[in-house]
MIFINU-376351 format. One record per residue (C-alpha): residue in three letters; x, y, z. Coordinates in steps of 0.25 Angstrom, whole numbers, plus 5000, padded with zeros to 4 digits. Layout:
residues N
+-----+------+-------+------+
!  aa ! east ! north !   up !
+-----+------+-------+------+
! ALA !    X !     Y !    Z !
...
+-----+------+-------+------+
This chain:
residues 371
+-----+------+-------+------+
!  aa ! east ! north !   up !
+-----+------+-------+------+
! MET ! 5001 !  5000 ! 5000 !
! ILE ! 5003 !  5013 ! 4997 !
! PRO ! 5010 !  5022 ! 5010 !
! VAL ! 5001 !  5035 ! 5014 !
! SER ! 5003 !  5045 ! 5024 !
! PRO ! 5000 !  5058 ! 5025 !
! ALA ! 5011 !  5064 ! 5019 !
! ALA ! 5008 !  5056 ! 5007 !
! PRO ! 4995 !  5057 ! 5002 !
! VAL ! 4990 !  5048 ! 4991 !
! THR ! 4978 !  5048 ! 4983 !
! LEU ! 4963 !  5040 ! 4987 !
! ALA ! 4967 !  5032 ! 4973 !
! GLU ! 4982 !  5027 ! 4979 !
! ILE ! 4975 !  5023 ! 4990 !
! ALA ! 4962 !  5016 ! 4983 !
! ALA ! 4974 !  5009 ! 4975 !
! ALA ! 4979 !  5003 ! 4988 !
! LEU ! 4967 !  4998 ! 4995 !
! GLY ! 4964 !  4991 ! 4982 !
! ALA ! 4951 !  4999 ! 4984 !
! ALA ! 4941 !  5006 ! 4975 !
! LEU ! 4943 !  5022 ! 4972 !
! GLU ! 4931 !  5028 ! 4971 !
! GLY ! 4933 !  5045 ! 4968 !
! ASP ! 4945 !  5056 ! 4965 !
! GLY ! 4955 !  5044 ! 4969 !
! THR ! 4965 !  5058 ! 4970 !
! VAL ! 4962 !  5062 ! 4984 !
! ARG ! 4973 !  5061 ! 4992 !
! ILE ! 4974 !  5056 ! 5004 !
! ALA ! 4982 !  5060 ! 5015 !
! ARG ! 4976 !  5051 ! 5028 !
! ALA ! 4965 !  5040 ! 5030 !
! VAL ! 4957 !  5044 ! 5041 !
! HIS ! 4942 !  5041 ! 5046 !
! PRO ! 4930 !  5051 ! 5040 !
! SER ! 4929 !  5059 ! 5053 !
! GLU ! 4944 !  5062 ! 5054 !
! ALA ! 4947 !  5068 ! 5038 !
! GLU ! 4953 !  5081 ! 5037 !
! GLY ! 4953 !  5086 ! 5026 !
! PRO ! 4954 !  5078 ! 5008 !
! GLU ! 4967 !  5071 ! 5012 !
! ASP ! 4959 !  5060 ! 5021 !
! LEU ! 4957 !  5049 ! 5017 !
! ALA ! 4941 !  5044 ! 5026 !
! LEU ! 4941 !  5030 ! 5030 !
! ALA ! 4925 !  5027 ! 5029 !
! MET ! 4926 !  5013 ! 5027 !
! ASP ! 4917 !  5010 ! 5038 !
! LYS ! 4901 !  5010 ! 5038 !
! GLY ! 4896 !  5024 ! 5042 !
! LEU ! 4909 !  5033 ! 5039 !
! THR ! 4906 !  5036 ! 5025 !
! ASP ! 4896 !  5046 ! 5033 !
! LEU ! 4907 !  5054 ! 5038 !
! LEU ! 4914 !  5057 ! 5024 !
! ALA ! 4902 !  5067 ! 5019 !
! ASN ! 4907 !  5078 ! 5028 !
! GLY ! 4922 !  5074 ! 5031 !
! LYS ! 4932 !  5080 ! 5025 !
! ALA ! 4938 !  5070 ! 5019 !
! VAL ! 4937 !  5066 ! 5004 !
! ALA ! 4941 !  5053 ! 5002 !
! ALA ! 4936 !  5041 ! 5008 !
! VAL ! 4938 !  5026 ! 5008 !
! VAL ! 4923 !  5018 ! 5009 !
! ALA ! 4917 !  5005 ! 5009 !
! GLU ! 4912 !  5000 ! 4998 !
! GLY ! 4897 !  5004 ! 4998 !
! ALA ! 4899 !  5016 ! 5005 !
! GLU ! 4893 !  5030 ! 5001 !
! VAL ! 4903 !  5041 ! 4998 !
! PRO ! 4898 !  5054 ! 4999 !
! ALA ! 4900 !  5064 ! 4988 !
! ASN ! 4913 !  5073 ! 4996 !
! LEU ! 4922 !  5061 ! 4994 !
! LYS ! 4932 !  5064 ! 4981 !
! GLY ! 4937 !  5047 ! 4982 !
! TRP ! 4933 !  5038 ! 4991 !
! ILE ! 4939 !  5024 ! 4992 !
! VAL ! 4930 !  5010 ! 4993 !
! VAL ! 4933 !  4997 ! 5001 !
! LYS ! 4927 !  4984 ! 5000 !
! ARG ! 4932 !  4981 ! 5015 !
! PRO ! 4935 !  4992 ! 5025 !
! ARG ! 4943 !  4986 ! 5033 !
! PHE ! 4952 !  4980 ! 5023 !
! ALA ! 4955 !  4995 ! 5019 !
! MET ! 4955 !  5001 ! 5031 !
! ALA ! 4970 !  4992 ! 5034 !
! GLY ! 4973 !  4996 ! 5020 !
! LEU ! 4971 !  5009 ! 5023 !
! THR ! 4978 !  5011 ! 5036 !
! THR ! 4989 !  5004 ! 5029 !
! LEU ! 4991 !  5014 ! 5021 !
! PHE ! 4988 !  5027 ! 5030 !
! GLU ! 4997 !  5019 ! 5039 !
! LYS ! 5009 !  5027 ! 5046 !
! PRO ! 5021 !  5019 ! 5046 !
! VAL ! 5027 !  5019 ! 5062 !
! HIS ! 5039 !  5030 ! 5065 !
! ALA ! 5051 !  5022 ! 5064 !
! GLU ! 5065 !  5028 ! 5063 !
! PRO ! 5074 !  5022 ! 5052 !
! GLY ! 5086 !  5013 ! 5059 !
! VAL ! 5090 !  5011 ! 5072 !
! HIS ! 5086 !  5022 ! 5083 !
! PRO ! 5097 !  5023 ! 5091 !
! ALA ! 5089 !  5019 ! 5106 !
! ALA ! 5088 !  5006 ! 5100 !
! PHE ! 5095 !  4994 ! 5101 !
! VAL ! 5098 !  4986 ! 5087 !
! ALA ! 5108 !  4972 ! 5090 !
! PRO ! 5120 !  4974 ! 5083 !
! GLU ! 5116 !  4960 ! 5079 !
! ALA ! 5104 !  4964 ! 5075 !
! VAL ! 5101 !  4962 ! 5059 !
! LEU ! 5090 !  4975 ! 5055 !
! GLY ! 5084 !  4974 ! 5040 !
! ALA ! 5082 !  4988 ! 5030 !
! GLY ! 5076 !  5000 ! 5035 !
! VAL ! 5071 !  4995 ! 5051 !
! SER ! 5069 !  5003 ! 5061 !
! VAL ! 5073 !  5001 ! 5076 !
! GLY ! 5067 !  5009 ! 5084 !
! PRO ! 5074 !  5016 ! 5099 !
! PHE ! 5073 !  5008 ! 5113 !
! ALA ! 5072 !  4996 ! 5103 !
! TYR ! 5081 !  4982 ! 5104 !
! VAL ! 5082 !  4974 ! 5090 !
! GLY ! 5091 !  4960 ! 5096 !
! PRO ! 5104 !  4954 ! 5091 !
! LYS ! 5101 !  4947 ! 5078 !
! ALA ! 5087 !  4952 ! 5077 !
! VAL ! 5084 !  4955 ! 5064 !
! LEU ! 5072 !  4967 ! 5057 !
! GLY ! 5071 !  4966 ! 5046 !
! GLU ! 5068 !  4976 ! 5035 !
! GLY ! 5059 !  4989 ! 5040 !
! VAL ! 5058 !  4984 ! 5054 !
! ILE ! 5053 !  4994 ! 5063 !
! VAL ! 5057 !  4991 ! 5077 !
! MET ! 5050 !  5004 ! 5086 !
! PRO ! 5054 !  5009 ! 5099 !
! HIS ! 5055 !  4998 ! 5111 !
! ALA ! 5052 !  4988 ! 5102 !
! THR ! 5063 !  4975 ! 5105 !
! VAL ! 5066 !  4964 ! 5096 !
! GLY ! 5073 !  4952 ! 5103 !
! ALA ! 5087 !  4946 ! 5095 !
! GLU ! 5087 !  4937 ! 5085 !
! ALA ! 5071 !  4942 ! 5082 !
! VAL ! 5066 !  4942 ! 5067 !
! ILE ! 5059 !  4956 ! 5062 !
! GLY ! 5052 !  4955 ! 5049 !
! LYS ! 5054 !  4967 ! 5037 !
! GLY ! 5043 !  4978 ! 5040 !
! SER ! 5040 !  4973 ! 5055 !
! LEU ! 5036 !  4983 ! 5063 !
! LEU ! 5037 !  4983 ! 5081 !
! HIS ! 5031 !  4992 ! 5089 !
! PRO ! 5036 !  4999 ! 5101 !
! GLY ! 5037 !  4990 ! 5113 !
! VAL ! 5038 !  4978 ! 5104 !
! ARG ! 5047 !  4965 ! 5109 !
! ILE ! 5052 !  4954 ! 5099 !
! GLY ! 5057 !  4943 ! 5106 !
! GLU ! 5071 !  4936 ! 5103 !
! ARG ! 5071 !  4927 ! 5089 !
! VAL ! 5058 !  4930 ! 5085 !
! VAL ! 5053 !  4933 ! 5070 !
! MET ! 5044 !  4941 ! 5065 !
! GLY ! 5040 !  4943 ! 5049 !
! GLU ! 5037 !  4953 ! 5041 !
! ARG ! 5031 !  4968 ! 5043 !
! CYS ! 5026 !  4962 ! 5057 !
! ILE ! 5021 !  4972 ! 5067 !
! ILE ! 5021 !  4971 ! 5080 !
! HIS ! 5016 !  4982 ! 5090 !
! PRO ! 5019 !  4989 ! 5101 !
! ASN ! 5023 !  4980 ! 5114 !
! ALA ! 5022 !  4968 ! 5108 !
! ALA ! 5030 !  4956 ! 5110 !
! VAL ! 5034 !  4943 ! 5102 !
! GLY ! 5042 !  4933 ! 5107 !
! ASN ! 5039 !  4931 ! 5122 !
! ASP ! 5042 !  4919 ! 5129 !
! GLY ! 5029 !  4910 ! 5129 !
! PHE ! 5021 !  4908 ! 5141 !
! SER ! 5028 !  4894 ! 5143 !
! PHE ! 5030 !  4887 ! 5157 !
! VAL ! 5030 !  4873 ! 5163 !
! THR ! 5030 !  4865 ! 5175 !
! PRO ! 5039 !  4853 ! 5180 !
! GLU ! 5025 !  4845 ! 5182 !
! PRO ! 5012 !  4846 ! 5176 !
! GLY ! 5006 !  4859 ! 5182 !
! SER ! 4991 !  4866 ! 5186 !
! VAL ! 4989 !  4870 ! 5171 !
! GLU ! 4994 !  4856 ! 5166 !
! SER ! 4984 !  4849 ! 5178 !
! ALA ! 4973 !  4858 ! 5175 !
! LYS ! 4972 !  4857 ! 5160 !
! ALA ! 4974 !  4842 ! 5160 !
! THR ! 4963 !  4839 ! 5172 !
! GLY ! 4956 !  4854 ! 5176 !
! ARG ! 4963 !  4854 ! 5188 !
! VAL ! 4975 !  4858 ! 5194 !
! VAL ! 4985 !  4848 ! 5199 !
! GLY ! 4999 !  4853 ! 5196 !
! THR ! 5005 !  4865 ! 5201 !
! ASN ! 5013 !  4873 ! 5196 !
! VAL ! 5024 !  4875 ! 5205 !
! LEU ! 5038 !  4880 ! 5196 !
! ILE ! 5035 !  4884 ! 5181 !
! HIS ! 5045 !  4883 ! 5169 !
! ARG ! 5047 !  4894 ! 5159 !
! VAL ! 5046 !  4887 ! 5147 !
! ASN ! 5055 !  4895 ! 5137 !
! SER ! 5053 !  4900 ! 5124 !
! ILE ! 5062 !  4897 ! 5114 !
! GLY ! 5054 !  4899 ! 5101 !
! THR ! 5051 !  4911 ! 5096 !
! VAL ! 5040 !  4920 ! 5088 !
! ILE ! 5039 !  4922 ! 5073 !
! LEU ! 5030 !  4929 ! 5066 !
! GLY ! 5025 !  4929 ! 5052 !
! ASP ! 5025 !  4943 ! 5042 !
! ASP ! 5015 !  4955 ! 5045 !
! VAL ! 5010 !  4951 ! 5059 !
! GLU ! 5007 !  4961 ! 5068 !
! VAL ! 5008 !  4960 ! 5083 !
! GLY ! 4999 !  4971 ! 5094 !
! ALA ! 5003 !  4977 ! 5104 !
! ASN ! 5006 !  4970 ! 5118 !
! ALA ! 5005 !  4956 ! 5109 !
! THR ! 5014 !  4945 ! 5114 !
! ILE ! 5019 !  4933 ! 5106 !
! ASP ! 5026 !  4923 ! 5113 !
! ARG ! 5039 !  4916 ! 5108 !
! GLY ! 5035 !  4899 ! 5106 !
! THR ! 5040 !  4889 ! 5116 !
! ILE ! 5051 !  4881 ! 5105 !
! THR ! 5046 !  4885 ! 5092 !
! ALA ! 5040 !  4898 ! 5087 !
! THR ! 5027 !  4907 ! 5089 !
! ARG ! 5022 !  4909 ! 5077 !
! ILE ! 5014 !  4921 ! 5071 !
! GLY ! 5008 !  4919 ! 5057 !
! SER ! 5010 !  4931 ! 5046 !
! GLY ! 5000 !  4940 ! 5045 !
! THR ! 4996 !  4938 ! 5059 !
! LYS ! 4987 !  4950 ! 5067 !
! ILE ! 4989 !  4950 ! 5083 !
! ASP ! 4983 !  4960 ! 5090 !
! ASN ! 4987 !  4968 ! 5101 !
! LEU ! 4990 !  4960 ! 5117 !
! VAL ! 4988 !  4946 ! 5109 !
! GLN ! 4997 !  4933 ! 5116 !
! ILE ! 5004 !  4923 ! 5108 !
! GLY ! 5009 !  4911 ! 5115 !
! HIS ! 5021 !  4904 ! 5113 !
! ASN ! 5019 !  4895 ! 5102 !
! VAL ! 5007 !  4900 ! 5097 !
! GLN ! 5007 !  4898 ! 5080 !
! ILE ! 4998 !  4909 ! 5073 !
! GLY ! 4994 !  4909 ! 5060 !
! THR ! 4994 !  4919 ! 5048 !
! ASN ! 4984 !  4932 ! 5048 !
! CYS ! 4978 !  4930 ! 5060 !
! MET ! 4973 !  4941 ! 5069 !
! LEU ! 4974 !  4939 ! 5085 !
! CYS ! 4967 !  4951 ! 5092 !
! GLY ! 4967 !  4958 ! 5105 !
! HIS ! 4972 !  4950 ! 5119 !
! VAL ! 4973 !  4936 ! 5110 !
! GLY ! 4980 !  4927 ! 5120 !
! ILE ! 4985 !  4914 ! 5113 !
! ALA ! 4992 !  4903 ! 5121 !
! GLY ! 5004 !  4896 ! 5118 !
! SER ! 5005 !  4886 ! 5106 !
! THR ! 4992 !  4890 ! 5099 !
! THR ! 4992 !  4889 ! 5085 !
! ILE ! 4981 !  4898 ! 5077 !
! GLY ! 4979 !  4896 ! 5060 !
! ASP ! 4981 !  4908 ! 5050 !
! ARG ! 4971 !  4920 ! 5051 !
! VAL ! 4965 !  4917 ! 5064 !
! VAL ! 4958 !  4928 ! 5072 !
! LEU ! 4958 !  4930 ! 5087 !
! ALA ! 4949 !  4940 ! 5092 !
! GLY ! 4952 !  4948 ! 5105 !
! LYS ! 4955 !  4941 ! 5117 !
! VAL ! 4956 !  4927 ! 5112 !
! GLY ! 4962 !  4916 ! 5120 !
! VAL ! 4969 !  4904 ! 5114 !
! ALA ! 4974 !  4893 ! 5122 !
! ASP ! 4988 !  4886 ! 5120 !
! HIS ! 4989 !  4874 ! 5108 !
! VAL ! 4975 !  4879 ! 5102 !
! LYS ! 4976 !  4880 ! 5088 !
! ILE ! 4967 !  4890 ! 5080 !
! GLY ! 4964 !  4886 ! 5062 !
! ASN ! 4965 !  4896 ! 5053 !
! ASP ! 4956 !  4907 ! 5051 !
! ALA ! 4949 !  4906 ! 5066 !
! VAL ! 4942 !  4917 ! 5073 !
! VAL ! 4942 !  4918 ! 5087 !
! ALA ! 4933 !  4927 ! 5094 !
! ALA ! 4936 !  4938 ! 5105 !
! ASN ! 4938 !  4933 ! 5119 !
! SER ! 4937 !  4919 ! 5115 !
! GLY ! 4947 !  4907 ! 5121 !
! VAL ! 4953 !  4896 ! 5115 !
! GLY ! 4954 !  4883 ! 5119 !
! THR ! 4954 !  4874 ! 5108 !
! ASP ! 4958 !  4874 ! 5092 !
! ILE ! 4949 !  4881 ! 5085 !
! PRO ! 4950 !  4875 ! 5068 !
! ALA ! 4951 !  4885 ! 5055 !
! LYS ! 4938 !  4893 ! 5053 !
! ALA ! 4933 !  4893 ! 5067 !
! VAL ! 4927 !  4906 ! 5075 !
! TYR ! 4927 !  4902 ! 5088 !
! MET ! 4923 !  4909 ! 5102 !
! GLY ! 4920 !  4910 ! 5116 !
! TYR ! 4928 !  4905 ! 5126 !
! PRO ! 4931 !  4893 ! 5126 !
! ALA ! 4931 !  4898 ! 5110 !
! VAL ! 4922 !  4889 ! 5104 !
! PRO ! 4915 !  4891 ! 5088 !
! ARG ! 4909 !  4902 ! 5086 !
! ASP ! 4894 !  4896 ! 5084 !
! ARG ! 4897 !  4888 ! 5096 !
! ALA ! 4899 !  4902 ! 5106 !
! PHE ! 4888 !  4907 ! 5100 !
! ASP ! 4879 !  4896 ! 5106 !
! GLN ! 4886 !  4896 ! 5117 !
! TYR ! 4884 !  4911 ! 5119 !
! LYS ! 4870 !  4909 ! 5115 !
! GLY ! 4867 !  4897 ! 5126 !
! LEU ! 4873 !  4907 ! 5139 !
! ALA ! 4863 !  4916 ! 5134 !
! ARG ! 4852 !  4908 ! 5136 !
! LEU ! 4858 !  4903 ! 5150 !
! LYS ! 4850 !  4912 ! 5156 !
! ARG ! 4837 !  4908 ! 5149 !
! MET ! 4839 !  4894 ! 5152 !
! TYR ! 4842 !  4894 ! 5166 !
! ALA ! 4827 !  4902 ! 5170 !
! ASP ! 4822 !  4889 ! 5161 !
! VAL ! 4831 !  4880 ! 5170 !
! THR ! 4825 !  4888 ! 5184 !
! ASP ! 4810 !  4887 ! 5178 !
! LEU ! 4810 !  4873 ! 5175 !
! LYS ! 4817 !  4871 ! 5184 !
! LYS ! 4806 !  4874 ! 5196 !
! ARG ! 4795 !  4868 ! 5187 !
! VAL ! 4804 !  4854 ! 5188 !
! GLY ! 4803 !  4857 ! 5204 !
! VAL ! 4790 !  4860 ! 5203 !
! LEU ! 4785 !  4846 ! 5198 !
! ASP ! 4795 !  4840 ! 5206 !
! GLY ! 4791 !  4844 ! 5219 !
! GLY ! 4777 !  4850 ! 5215 !
! GLY ! 4781 !  4864 ! 5219 !
! LYS ! 4775 !  4875 ! 5212 !
! ALA ! 4784 !  4884 ! 5200 !
! GLU ! 4785 !  4899 ! 5205 !
+-----+------+-------+------+
């Protein structure tokens, strides 16, 4: 897509071409920025009126160009407009066109530390108070923002961006064009411990009772690593644990929201979406294009098939087949969950019916009067 900034306006026709969308009216209108219709200040503002109801704001606005959804009625005061079939997808393209890149000075800032053995590709930027460890490799165009750290022998693929406060552990491998948001940590030790004899958790799982006790807890060290594919995005304060022996793996194109926890040995496929507060326990396998909505919890050693969708606040304790929609706590197929919710809603009425029946049976058995 063409770069766009207020300092370098482009024409409405160029924007339509970049979006692959239909152009109506005057394509020579110059555009400097994209705005909400209510915030348009002049003829170089492009009003984004793709949502229902926003086109009403165009008639009295200051913008002379707009982006609208297919089938929308356009007021006469517009000189030109772009028509899109899928507004949300068009929004992704528009925000890419008008995005302002992060401020990153070229080269290594004097206040940064880069180990002599580290390898930096062309166009790398390392901000103040950042750390790059021994034998770490930063690909072409990598940006390491202030206070971010890259551990020894880590590999950061070209075009990747590490926001302030990011922690990349030793030996972590990241693909190209990854984005790691502030204070995310990739490559932490896994939460893995063991007792000399079977402890409380093992006995509780096996028998439902606590037989053993955790007198002494030994650490199981994480000597594996984390491997991210290309175009992976990790949200602020998310954490990804390294594997115990093998690697924790995140497939290309997967997007991870803020405050997500991914345990050791987890395998996640390509183009997945893990929303805020998702927690995935160790050794879980998640297929391609899986969506886990907010606050979904997944137990250890569970397998989730390709294209599965799990609704918010669900607790996954069993395997989920491909293309299934699960919800609830514990998570069950969507239709079954709805049946359960309907059953709960009927309990009050059922209780009243049972109470009435008990009274009637009492009259028949004891000869008393029903109230």
